[in-house]
C-alpha positions as CSV (number, residue, x, y, z in Angstrom):
1,M,12.4,-3.5,3.3
2,V,14.0,-0.2,4.3
3,L,12.4,3.1,4.8
4,S,13.8,6.6,5.0
5,A,13.0,10.2,5.1
6,V,14.9,13.4,5.2
7,G,14.0,17.3,5.1
8,C,14.6,19.3,2.1
9,A,14.2,22.7,0.3
10,P,14.8,23.4,-3.2
11,K,17.8,25.2,-4.8
12,E,17.4,27.7,-7.6
13,N,18.8,27.3,-11.1
14,E,19.3,23.6,-10.7
15,F,17.3,20.4,-11.0
16,K,14.8,20.9,-8.0
17,Y,14.6,17.8,-5.9
18,C,12.2,19.1,-3.4
19,I,9.2,20.5,-5.3
20,D,6.3,20.8,-2.7
21,E,5.7,20.7,1.0
22,F,2.6,20.5,3.0
23,A,1.6,19.4,6.4
24,D,4.4,16.9,7.7
25,V,5.3,16.0,4.1
26,K,7.8,17.1,1.5
27,I,7.5,15.9,-2.2
28,M,10.7,15.1,-4.1
29,R,11.8,14.3,-7.9
30,Y,14.1,11.5,-8.7
31,R,16.0,11.0,-12.0
32,I,16.4,7.9,-14.1
33,E,20.1,8.3,-14.4
34,C,20.7,5.5,-16.7
35,W,18.0,6.2,-19.4
36,D,20.1,7.2,-22.4
37,S,22.2,4.0,-22.1
38,L,19.3,1.9,-22.7
39,S,18.4,0.5,-26.1
40,F,15.1,1.2,-27.9
41,Q,14.0,-2.3,-27.1
42,Q,14.8,-2.0,-23.3
43,K,13.0,1.3,-23.4
44,Q,9.9,-0.3,-24.9
45,Y,10.1,-3.0,-22.3
46,V,10.4,-0.4,-19.5
47,Y,7.5,1.8,-20.8
48,H,5.0,-1.0,-20.8
49,L,6.1,-2.4,-17.5
50,A,5.8,1.2,-16.0
51,E,2.3,1.2,-17.5
52,A,1.4,-2.0,-16.1
53,A,2.5,-0.7,-12.7
54,K,0.4,2.3,-12.8
55,W,-2.8,0.3,-13.5
56,G,-2.6,-1.2,-10.1
57,R,-3.2,2.1,-8.4
58,D,-6.9,1.8,-7.5
59,I,-6.4,-1.6,-6.1
60,F,-4.0,-0.3,-3.4
61,W,-6.4,2.6,-2.6
62,D,-9.2,0.2,-2.1
63,Q,-7.2,-2.1,0.1
64,H,-6.5,0.8,2.5
65,C,-10.2,1.5,3.4
66,A,-13.5,0.6,2.0
67,Y,-14.3,4.3,1.5
68,G,-11.0,5.3,0.2
69,L,-11.9,5.4,-3.5
70,Q,-15.2,7.2,-2.7
71,V,-13.2,9.9,-0.7
72,R,-10.7,10.2,-3.6
73,H,-13.1,10.4,-6.4
74,A,-14.9,13.2,-4.5
75,L,-11.9,15.2,-4.1
76,E,-10.9,14.8,-7.8
77,Q,-14.4,15.9,-8.6
78,V,-13.8,19.2,-6.7
79,F,-10.8,20.1,-8.7
80,D,-12.3,19.3,-11.8
81,N,-15.7,21.0,-11.3
82,Y,-15.9,23.4,-8.4
83,K,-17.0,26.9,-9.6
84,G,-16.5,28.7,-6.3
85,T,-13.6,31.0,-5.1
86,R,-10.4,29.0,-5.1
87,K,-8.6,31.0,-2.6
88,G,-8.7,31.9,1.1
89,R,-7.9,29.8,4.2
90,D,-10.7,27.1,3.7
91,W,-9.8,26.6,0.2
92,D,-6.3,26.3,1.0
93,N,-6.8,23.8,3.9
94,F,-9.1,21.8,1.6
95,V,-6.1,21.6,-0.9
96,V,-3.8,20.5,1.8
97,Y,-6.1,17.8,2.9
98,A,-6.5,16.5,-0.5
99,K,-2.8,16.4,-1.0
100,R,-2.4,14.5,2.3
101,V,-5.1,12.0,1.0
102,F,-3.3,11.6,-2.2
103,F,0.0,11.2,-0.4
104,A,-1.3,8.5,1.9
105,S,-3.5,6.9,-0.6
106,G,-6.4,7.2,1.8
107,I,-7.6,9.1,4.9
108,H,-5.0,7.5,7.3
109,H,-1.6,8.7,7.8
110,H,0.9,6.6,5.9
111,Y,3.2,6.2,8.8
112,S,1.2,6.3,12.1
113,Q,-2.0,4.8,10.7
114,D,-4.1,7.4,12.5
115,K,-7.0,9.0,10.6
116,F,-6.3,12.6,9.9
117,Y,-8.7,15.3,9.4
118,P,-9.4,18.4,7.1
119,D,-8.6,21.9,8.6
120,C,-11.5,23.5,6.9
121,P,-14.9,23.2,8.7
122,S,-17.3,20.4,7.7
123,D,-20.0,22.8,6.4
124,Y,-17.5,24.2,4.1
125,M,-16.3,20.9,2.9
126,A,-20.1,20.0,2.4
127,G,-20.7,23.1,0.3
128,V,-17.6,22.5,-1.8
129,L,-18.7,18.8,-2.5
130,K,-22.3,19.9,-3.4
131,D,-21.2,22.7,-5.6
132,S,-18.9,20.2,-7.5
133,G,-21.8,17.7,-8.1
134,V,-20.6,15.1,-5.5
135,E,-23.3,12.6,-4.3
136,D,-23.5,10.9,-0.9
137,I,-22.1,13.9,0.9
138,D,-23.4,12.9,4.4
139,T,-21.3,9.6,4.1
140,L,-18.3,11.4,2.9
141,I,-18.4,14.0,5.8
142,K,-18.9,11.1,8.4
143,V,-15.8,9.4,6.7
144,M,-13.7,12.6,6.7
145,Y,-14.7,14.2,10.1
146,D,-16.0,11.8,12.5
147,K,-13.6,11.1,15.3
148,D,-15.4,7.9,16.3
149,F,-15.3,6.2,12.9
150,L,-12.4,4.4,11.1
151,L,-9.9,5.7,13.7
152,Q,-6.9,3.5,12.5
153,R,-6.1,1.8,9.4
154,R,-4.3,-0.8,11.2
155,C,-4.9,-1.3,14.9
156,T,-1.9,-2.4,17.0
157,D,-3.6,-2.1,20.5
158,N,-3.8,-5.8,21.7
159,S,-6.1,-4.6,24.4
160,K,-8.7,-4.5,21.6
161,D,-9.7,-6.8,18.9
162,I,-7.1,-5.7,16.2
163,V,-9.1,-7.1,13.4
164,A,-12.3,-5.4,14.4
165,E,-10.8,-2.1,15.0
166,S,-8.7,-1.8,11.9
167,S,-10.1,0.2,8.9
168,I,-7.9,-1.7,6.3
169,N,-10.1,-3.4,3.8
170,F,-8.9,-6.9,4.2
171,Y,-11.6,-8.1,6.4
172,Q,-15.3,-7.5,5.6
173,G,-18.3,-8.2,8.0
174,D,-18.1,-8.4,11.9
175,L,-15.0,-10.7,11.8
176,T,-13.1,-11.2,15.1
177,R,-9.4,-11.9,15.2
178,E,-10.5,-15.2,16.8
179,E,-12.5,-16.2,13.7
180,V,-9.7,-15.0,11.3
181,D,-7.1,-16.9,13.2
182,A,-9.3,-20.0,13.3
183,F,-10.2,-19.8,9.6
184,Y,-6.4,-20.0,8.6
185,A,-5.3,-22.4,10.9
186,K,-7.6,-24.9,9.3
187,M,-5.9,-24.2,6.0
188,A,-2.3,-24.6,7.2
189,R,-0.6,-28.1,6.5
190,K,1.5,-29.2,9.4
191,N,5.1,-29.6,8.6
192,D,4.5,-28.4,4.9
193,P,8.3,-27.9,3.7
194,R,6.8,-25.5,1.0
195,P,3.9,-23.6,2.7
196,L,1.5,-21.5,0.5
197,S,1.0,-17.9,1.8
198,Y,-2.5,-18.7,2.8
199,G,-4.6,-15.5,2.7
200,L,-1.9,-13.2,1.1
201,N,-4.2,-12.2,-1.9
202,S,-7.9,-12.3,-0.7
203,T,-10.6,-10.6,1.3
204,L,-11.9,-12.5,4.2
205,V,-15.6,-12.1,4.4
206,K,-18.3,-12.8,6.9
207,E,-21.9,-12.9,5.5
208,N,-24.8,-14.5,7.1
209,G,-22.6,-16.2,9.6
210,K,-20.4,-17.9,7.1
211,I,-16.8,-17.1,6.6
212,F,-15.3,-17.4,3.2
213,E,-12.4,-15.7,1.0
214,R,-12.7,-13.6,-2.2
215,V,-9.5,-14.0,-4.0
216,W,-8.2,-11.1,-5.7
217,N,-8.0,-12.3,-9.5
218,L,-9.3,-11.4,-12.9
219,D,-12.8,-12.5,-11.9
220,S,-12.9,-10.5,-8.8
221,S,-13.9,-6.9,-7.9
222,Y,-10.3,-5.9,-8.8
223,G,-10.7,-7.5,-12.2
224,P,-11.0,-4.2,-14.3
225,A,-7.6,-3.2,-12.8
226,I,-6.1,-6.5,-13.1
227,Q,-7.1,-6.8,-16.7
228,K,-5.4,-3.4,-17.6
229,M,-2.2,-4.9,-16.0
230,I,-2.3,-8.0,-17.8
231,D,-2.7,-6.2,-21.2
232,E,0.5,-4.2,-20.5
233,L,2.4,-7.1,-19.1
234,E,1.5,-9.2,-22.3
235,V,2.9,-6.2,-24.6
236,A,6.1,-5.8,-22.3
237,A,6.9,-9.6,-22.8
238,Q,7.3,-9.0,-26.5
239,Y,10.2,-6.6,-25.6
240,A,11.8,-8.7,-22.8
241,E,15.6,-9.0,-22.7
242,N,15.5,-12.7,-22.4
243,E,13.5,-15.7,-22.4
244,A,13.7,-16.1,-18.6
245,Q,12.1,-12.8,-18.3
246,K,9.2,-13.8,-20.7
247,A,8.8,-17.0,-18.6
248,Y,8.3,-15.3,-15.4
249,L,6.0,-12.7,-16.9
250,A,3.9,-15.5,-18.2
251,L,3.6,-16.9,-14.5
252,L,2.7,-13.5,-13.3
253,I,-0.1,-13.1,-15.7
254,E,-1.3,-16.5,-15.0
255,Y,-1.3,-15.8,-11.4
256,Y,-3.3,-12.5,-11.8
257,K,-5.8,-14.5,-13.9
258,T,-6.4,-17.1,-11.2
259,G,-5.2,-15.8,-7.9
260,D,-3.7,-19.3,-7.5
261,L,-1.0,-19.1,-4.7
262,K,1.0,-22.1,-6.0
263,T,1.4,-20.0,-9.4
264,W,2.5,-17.1,-7.3
265,D,5.3,-19.3,-5.8
266,D,6.1,-20.7,-9.3
267,F,6.5,-16.9,-10.5
268,N,8.7,-16.1,-7.6
269,V,11.0,-19.1,-8.0
270,A,11.3,-18.3,-11.7
271,W,11.8,-14.6,-10.9
272,V,14.6,-15.0,-8.3
273,Q,16.7,-17.2,-10.8
274,E,16.6,-14.6,-13.6
275,K,19.9,-12.7,-13.1
276,E,21.1,-11.5,-16.4
277,G,18.7,-8.6,-17.5
278,A,19.3,-5.0,-16.8
279,I,15.6,-4.5,-16.2
280,D,13.6,-6.0,-13.4
281,L,10.2,-5.5,-11.6
282,I,8.6,-6.0,-8.3
283,H,4.9,-6.6,-9.0
284,G,2.1,-8.0,-6.9
285,F,0.4,-8.5,-3.6
286,I,3.6,-8.7,-1.7
287,E,4.1,-6.8,1.9
288,D,1.9,-7.7,4.8
289,Y,2.9,-4.7,7.1
290,E,-0.6,-3.1,6.9
291,D,-2.5,-6.2,7.8
292,P,-2.9,-6.2,11.8
293,L,-2.4,-10.0,11.6
294,G,0.7,-9.8,9.1
295,R,-1.0,-12.1,6.6
296,K,-2.7,-10.3,3.8
297,A,-0.5,-8.2,1.2
298,T,-1.0,-4.8,-0.2
299,W,-0.3,-4.4,-3.9
300,E,2.9,-2.7,-5.0
301,S,5.3,-2.3,-7.8
302,I,8.9,-0.9,-8.5
303,L,10.4,-0.9,-12.0
304,E,14.1,-1.4,-11.8
305,I,17.0,-0.5,-13.9
306,K,20.3,-2.0,-12.8
307,D,23.3,0.3,-12.0
308,F,26.0,-2.0,-13.2
309,E,28.8,0.2,-11.5
310,A,27.2,0.7,-8.2
311,S,26.2,-2.9,-8.2
312,R,29.8,-4.0,-7.8
313,R,29.6,-3.4,-4.1
314,T,26.4,-5.4,-3.6
315,E,27.6,-8.2,-5.7
316,L,30.7,-8.5,-3.5
317,I,28.6,-8.5,-0.4
318,S,26.4,-11.4,-1.9
319,A,29.4,-13.4,-3.3
320,N,30.7,-13.7,0.3
321,A,27.0,-14.5,1.7
322,Q,28.2,-18.0,3.1
323,W,30.9,-16.4,5.0
324,F,28.7,-14.0,6.8
325,E,26.0,-16.7,7.5
326,D,28.8,-18.9,8.9
327,H,30.2,-16.2,11.1
328,S,26.8,-14.9,12.3
329,P,26.5,-14.7,16.1
330,V,23.4,-16.9,16.2
331,D,23.1,-20.5,17.3
332,P,24.4,-22.8,14.6
333,K,21.1,-24.8,14.3
334,F,19.4,-21.7,13.0
335,K,21.9,-21.0,10.3
336,K,21.7,-22.1,6.8
337,K,24.2,-24.7,5.9
338,A,24.2,-23.5,2.3
339,V,23.2,-20.0,1.3
340,K,21.7,-20.1,-2.2
341,G,20.9,-17.6,-4.9
342,I,21.6,-14.4,-3.2
343,V,21.3,-11.8,-5.9
344,A,22.1,-8.1,-4.8
345,K,22.2,-5.2,-7.1
346,V,22.0,-1.3,-6.8
347,I,19.2,-0.2,-9.2
348,N,17.6,3.1,-10.4
349,A,13.8,3.1,-10.1
350,A,11.9,4.0,-13.3
351,V,8.5,3.8,-11.8
352,L,7.0,3.7,-8.2
353,A,3.5,2.2,-7.7
354,G,0.9,1.1,-5.0
355,D,2.4,0.7,-1.7
356,C,5.7,2.2,-3.0
357,Y,4.4,5.4,-4.1
358,P,4.5,8.4,-3.2
359,P,6.4,7.2,0.0
360,T,8.9,4.5,-1.1
361,P,11.5,2.2,0.4
362,I,15.0,2.7,-0.2
363,G,15.9,-1.1,-0.2
364,V,13.8,-4.3,-0.8
365,N,14.6,-8.0,-0.4
366,L,12.3,-10.4,-2.0
367,P,10.6,-13.0,-2.1
368,N,9.2,-13.1,1.5
369,A,8.5,-16.9,1.5
370,D,11.3,-18.4,3.7
371,W,11.2,-21.8,1.9
372,I,12.0,-20.0,-1.4
373,R,14.8,-18.1,0.2
374,K,16.1,-21.3,1.5
375,E,16.0,-23.3,-1.5
376,Y,16.3,-20.7,-4.4
377,G,17.8,-17.6,-2.7
378,S,16.5,-14.0,-2.9
379,K,16.9,-10.7,-4.7
380,S,18.1,-7.6,-2.9
381,V,18.2,-4.1,-4.3
382,T,19.3,-0.8,-3.0
383,I,17.5,2.0,-5.0
384,S,20.3,4.3,-5.8
385,N,18.4,7.1,-7.4
386,I,16.0,7.3,-4.4
387,T,18.8,7.5,-1.9
388,S,20.6,10.1,-4.0
389,A,17.4,12.3,-4.3
390,Y,17.1,12.1,-0.5
391,N,20.7,13.0,0.1
392,L,20.8,15.8,-2.4
393,A,17.5,17.3,-1.1
394,A,19.0,17.2,2.5
395,Q,22.0,19.0,1.2
396,E,19.6,21.7,0.0
397,A,18.3,22.3,3.6
398,P,19.5,25.4,5.5
399,K,19.4,23.4,8.8
400,S,19.9,19.7,9.7
401,M,19.0,17.1,12.1
402,L,22.5,16.0,12.5
403,S,23.8,19.5,13.6
404,E,20.8,19.7,16.2
405,F,20.9,16.2,17.6
406,A,24.7,15.1,17.4
407,Y,26.5,15.6,20.6
408,D,29.4,17.5,19.6
409,E,31.5,18.6,16.5
410,D,33.5,15.3,16.5
411,E,30.2,13.3,16.1
412,V,29.0,15.8,13.3
413,A,32.4,15.5,11.4
414,M,32.5,11.6,11.6
415,A,28.8,11.6,10.2
416,K,29.8,13.9,7.3
417,K,32.7,11.7,6.6
418,Y,31.2,8.4,6.7
419,L,27.4,8.4,7.0
420,N,26.6,8.4,3.5
421,I,28.6,5.3,2.5
422,T,27.8,3.5,5.8
423,G,24.1,4.3,5.4
424,D,24.3,2.6,1.8
425,I,26.2,-0.3,3.3
426,H,23.8,-0.9,6.1
427,T,20.9,-1.0,3.7
428,D,22.9,-3.4,1.4
429,L,23.5,-5.7,4.5
430,H,19.9,-5.5,5.6
431,E,18.5,-6.4,2.3
432,C,21.2,-8.7,0.8
433,L,22.1,-10.8,3.8
434,G,19.8,-9.9,6.7
435,H,16.5,-10.8,5.3
436,G,17.9,-13.8,3.6
437,S,19.9,-15.0,6.6
438,G,18.9,-17.9,9.1
439,Q,16.2,-20.7,8.8
440,L,12.9,-21.8,10.4
441,L,13.2,-25.0,12.4
442,P,11.1,-27.8,10.8
443,G,7.5,-27.5,11.9
444,T,7.7,-23.7,12.5
445,P,4.8,-22.3,10.7
446,A,5.6,-19.1,8.6
447,G,3.0,-17.0,10.3
448,A,3.8,-18.1,14.0
449,L,4.8,-14.4,15.1
450,G,1.5,-13.0,13.9
451,E,1.3,-9.3,14.3
452,Y,4.8,-8.9,15.7
453,A,6.4,-10.6,12.6
454,S,7.0,-7.5,10.6
455,C,8.9,-5.6,13.5
456,L,10.9,-8.7,14.4
457,E,11.9,-9.3,10.8
458,E,12.9,-5.7,10.3
459,S,14.7,-6.0,13.6
460,R,16.5,-9.2,12.4
461,A,17.7,-7.7,9.2
462,D,18.9,-4.4,11.0
463,L,20.8,-6.1,13.6
464,F,22.5,-8.4,11.0
465,G,23.7,-5.3,9.1
466,L,24.8,-3.6,12.4
467,Y,26.7,-6.5,13.6
468,Y,28.6,-6.9,10.3
469,M,29.1,-3.1,10.0
470,A,32.0,-3.2,12.5
471,D,33.7,-6.3,11.0
472,E,37.1,-6.2,9.6
473,K,35.7,-8.3,6.7
474,L,34.3,-5.2,5.1
475,V,37.5,-3.3,5.2
476,E,39.2,-6.5,3.8
477,L,36.8,-6.7,1.1
478,G,37.3,-3.0,0.2
479,I,33.6,-2.1,0.8
480,L,34.3,0.1,3.9
481,P,37.1,2.6,3.7
482,D,38.5,1.9,7.2
483,S,37.9,0.2,10.5
484,E,36.6,3.4,12.0
485,A,33.8,4.1,9.6
486,Y,31.2,2.0,11.2
487,K,31.1,4.1,14.2
488,A,29.2,6.9,12.2
489,Q,26.4,4.4,11.5
490,Y,26.2,3.2,15.1
491,S,26.1,6.7,16.6
492,S,23.4,7.7,13.9
493,Y,21.3,4.4,14.5
494,I,21.3,4.9,18.3
495,R,20.4,8.7,17.9
496,N,17.6,7.9,15.6
497,G,16.2,4.9,17.3
498,L,16.0,6.8,20.7
499,M,15.2,10.3,19.6
500,T,15.2,11.8,16.1
501,Q,12.6,9.4,14.6
502,F,10.0,10.5,17.0
503,C,9.7,13.8,15.1
504,R,7.0,11.8,12.9
505,V,4.9,10.9,15.9
506,E,2.2,13.0,17.6
507,L,2.7,13.8,21.4
508,G,1.3,11.1,23.5
509,R,0.8,8.4,20.7
510,D,2.5,5.1,20.7
511,N,5.2,3.9,18.3
512,T,3.2,1.8,15.8
513,E,5.0,1.7,12.5
514,A,7.1,-1.7,12.0
515,H,10.3,0.1,10.9
516,M,10.3,2.7,13.7
517,Q,9.4,0.0,16.2
518,N,12.4,-2.1,15.2
519,R,14.7,0.9,15.6
520,L,13.3,1.7,19.0
521,L,13.5,-1.9,20.1
522,I,17.1,-2.2,19.2
523,A,18.2,1.0,20.6
524,K,16.2,0.9,23.8
525,W,17.3,-2.8,24.4
526,C,21.0,-1.9,24.0
527,Y,20.7,1.3,26.1
528,E,19.1,-0.6,29.0
529,H,21.4,-3.8,28.7
530,G,24.5,-1.7,28.3
531,K,24.1,0.2,31.6
532,G,27.3,0.2,33.5
533,E,28.9,-2.3,31.2
534,A,31.7,0.1,29.7
535,H,34.7,1.8,31.4
536,I,36.3,5.1,31.1
537,C,39.9,5.5,32.3
538,D,41.8,8.7,32.8
539,E,44.2,10.1,35.2
540,N,41.7,9.5,38.2
541,G,41.4,5.7,37.3
542,C,38.8,3.6,35.8
543,R,35.2,4.1,36.2
544,P,32.1,2.2,34.9
545,V,29.9,4.0,32.4
546,D,27.0,3.1,30.1
547,V,27.6,1.7,26.8
548,I,25.0,4.4,25.6
549,E,25.0,7.3,27.8
550,K,22.2,9.8,28.2
551,R,23.8,13.2,28.4
552,V,22.4,16.9,29.0
553,K,24.2,19.9,27.6
554,D,22.8,23.4,27.5
555,G,19.4,22.0,28.5
556,K,19.3,19.5,25.5
557,T,19.4,15.6,25.6
558,Y,21.9,13.6,23.7
559,F,22.5,9.8,23.6
560,V,26.4,9.0,23.1
561,V,28.1,5.8,22.4
562,N,30.9,5.4,24.9
563,D,32.0,1.9,23.9
564,Y,31.5,0.7,20.1
565,D,32.9,-2.7,20.8
566,I,30.5,-3.5,23.6
567,L,27.7,-2.1,21.6
568,R,28.5,-4.5,18.8
569,Q,28.4,-7.3,21.3
570,L,25.0,-6.3,22.4
571,F,24.0,-6.1,18.8
572,A,25.2,-9.7,18.6
573,E,23.3,-11.0,21.7
574,L,20.0,-9.3,20.4
575,L,20.4,-10.8,16.9
576,A,20.9,-14.4,18.4
577,E,17.6,-13.9,20.4
578,V,15.7,-12.4,17.6
579,Q,16.7,-15.2,15.3
580,R,15.9,-17.9,17.8
581,I,12.4,-16.3,18.3
582,K,11.8,-16.4,14.4
583,S,13.4,-19.9,14.1
584,E,11.4,-21.5,16.6
585,G,8.1,-19.5,16.3
586,D,8.3,-18.2,19.9
587,Y,5.3,-15.8,19.8
588,A,5.2,-15.2,23.6
589,A,8.9,-14.1,23.5
590,G,8.5,-12.0,20.3
591,K,5.5,-10.3,21.9
592,A,7.5,-9.4,25.0
593,L,10.4,-7.9,23.1
594,V,8.1,-5.6,21.0
595,E,5.7,-4.6,23.7
596,N,8.4,-3.9,26.2
597,Y,11.0,-2.2,24.1
598,A,9.3,-1.0,20.7
599,V,5.9,0.6,21.5
600,K,6.1,3.2,24.3
601,I,8.0,6.4,23.7
602,D,9.5,8.3,26.8
603,P,7.2,11.3,26.9
604,E,9.8,13.9,28.2
605,I,12.1,12.8,25.3
606,H,9.2,12.9,22.8
607,K,8.2,16.5,23.7
608,E,11.8,17.7,23.5
609,V,12.4,16.0,20.2
610,L,9.3,17.8,18.8
611,D,10.1,21.1,20.2
612,R,13.7,21.1,18.7
613,Y,12.6,19.6,15.4
614,A,10.0,22.3,14.9
615,A,12.6,25.0,15.2
616,L,14.4,23.4,12.2
617,N,11.4,24.1,10.0
618,L,11.9,20.7,8.2
619,K,9.3,18.0,7.1
620,P,9.8,14.6,8.8
621,Y,8.3,12.5,5.7
622,G,9.2,12.4,2.1
623,G,7.7,11.0,-1.0
624,F,8.1,11.3,-4.7
625,V,6.5,12.2,-8.0
626,N,7.3,9.8,-10.9
627,P,9.1,10.9,-14.0
628,E,7.0,10.5,-17.0
629,I,8.2,8.3,-19.8
630,V,7.0,9.7,-23.2
631,P,6.8,8.1,-26.4
632,V,8.5,10.1,-29.3
633,Y,6.6,9.8,-32.6
634,E,7.7,10.2,-36.1
635,N,5.1,9.7,-38.9
636,D,2.7,8.0,-36.4
637,E,5.3,5.5,-35.3
638,I,7.1,5.4,-32.1
639,V,10.9,5.8,-32.5
640,D,12.1,6.7,-29.0
641,Y,10.9,7.3,-25.5
642,T,12.2,10.4,-23.3
643,V,11.9,11.2,-19.8
644,N,9.8,14.2,-18.6
645,Y,10.4,15.6,-15.0
646,D,8.1,18.7,-15.1
647,E,5.0,17.5,-13.4
648,D,4.1,18.4,-9.8
649,F,2.6,16.3,-7.2
650,L,-1.1,17.6,-7.4
651,S,-1.0,17.5,-11.2
652,Q,0.4,14.0,-11.2
653,S,-2.4,12.9,-8.7
654,L,-5.1,14.2,-10.6
655,R,-3.9,12.9,-13.9
656,Y,-3.4,9.5,-12.5
657,G,-6.9,9.6,-11.1
658,K,-8.2,10.2,-14.6
659,Q,-5.9,8.2,-16.8
660,Y,-5.7,5.0,-14.7
661,K,-9.1,4.8,-13.0
662,T,-10.6,1.4,-13.1
663,L,-12.6,0.9,-9.8
């Protein structure tokens, strides 16, 4: 999965992409560009799949924290019932806090995982809650304001018990990491060629000294939300484009009813083999980024409409998947002898939900089970209308990160010429091939890398893309315009990994989000391993220089790539090692890589980045409101569906809270 964020400001007299800004966040709209090309049946299919996605919202909120829904319902009640003065500094700060909670789907920052706090006084908050008829105010004030309670959604500090210290609602009771690891170790079947994703869709509970799972299915506490999703999926199936779609929807429904992980695998096998339809969906308990142990999955959904024209690029990449695998710079024993079923396409999102809303990835590769990837392949998507919205929003901004952090005008010009296309291609390579490349050695358990798995997997996919960005094969295939274009992506990646991404992190904090960790790991490893490895020759002779050089100009720090060829070699060397770590399940080596290169931020660089970024008046994080798909009636009969883009973020959050409330 690939995440992205850009600053923006709206233009007048045009479609406004950036529609709201608060705290460190901006909210954007995206268009469903291909809507009018759909048939009425396809629109019906999309509409009901979109409704199924929205009904999962409360599940995701409850997963984030045991108190998340209680806080959200209280805030919603204030907007509905508060009779006091809705103006002034305290009220404005209350509104900002509420928006932050709605954006993060809880009380913890969506990226840093740290708890954030209201800027209005606790007695003001208590008064507003009381005047709005909210109950259990003492608990709510503790949850929102106590700086010793629920401090991190996902704890990454291995000097502590990362299960006990995490607020994520996957583990209930006084469970320890040791107990969780032991519980699932007993489940695993040694040398199982098709291992189930044990623990993926359950809460692990400790009661009266006994440890057991509560599986998320129709009979669980999530049952009311799951029933609503099933209802809409069953209606959607009536309008499916083909029998294969109906078949995988039936398996998805059965999985939601039972929670059986074998059925989940059956669904994924059927889903990955359906390749003909224009409409597809991601739906389920899928990504394990937010579990401190990398085992349990948050709920998410993306509804996809294929962009046939743009998909020609990704289809060309996937058609050559075996060539890329064969020429990868990793040990041959870690390569797939036969790459199967790689399906890559560019899509327009029609709805984002759960762990993909409001902040969303720009690319996804699924399923996650390594054995399914090996035997049946994977589906990879680049989300065209999301990347387009980011780019168009960035163009609206009066200042940019590029002009501030690029070393000189040549670097800026190179980025302006090539960065949009190379950014898309890197995402394609990351998702289409990177995640689907390589294989586990026989006997290597899928969860061997534990809490380091997410960072290392994202590093592996990024490195695969970076290595091939500079390959003449991309020029030969007509994917890259020329053999110099890749340099824009290399410079941008190093600049972001070592500097600019840290505008998102509070000074003094560690780097904890998996995608940010992977970028720092790669950039810092190459920076350190490339010291003195390049040469510059001029009239005074040749002298050794760093592959990535730290330069200071006018009191500002820059990181400049001196030798792109050697940098590519460093990417290859690191890719080979990360693939070995994954293939062999080398936990100790994976831990060393992440802890040594991915966690700690240079404090001087960090402060400088924050100061320079503040002067730009941009927001480091972005998210989206969904367009609303609206039925058109004639004589009480639906005859069409249109798309409405008018809703703002707060209105959509409050409407979703009423319309799709189940828990």
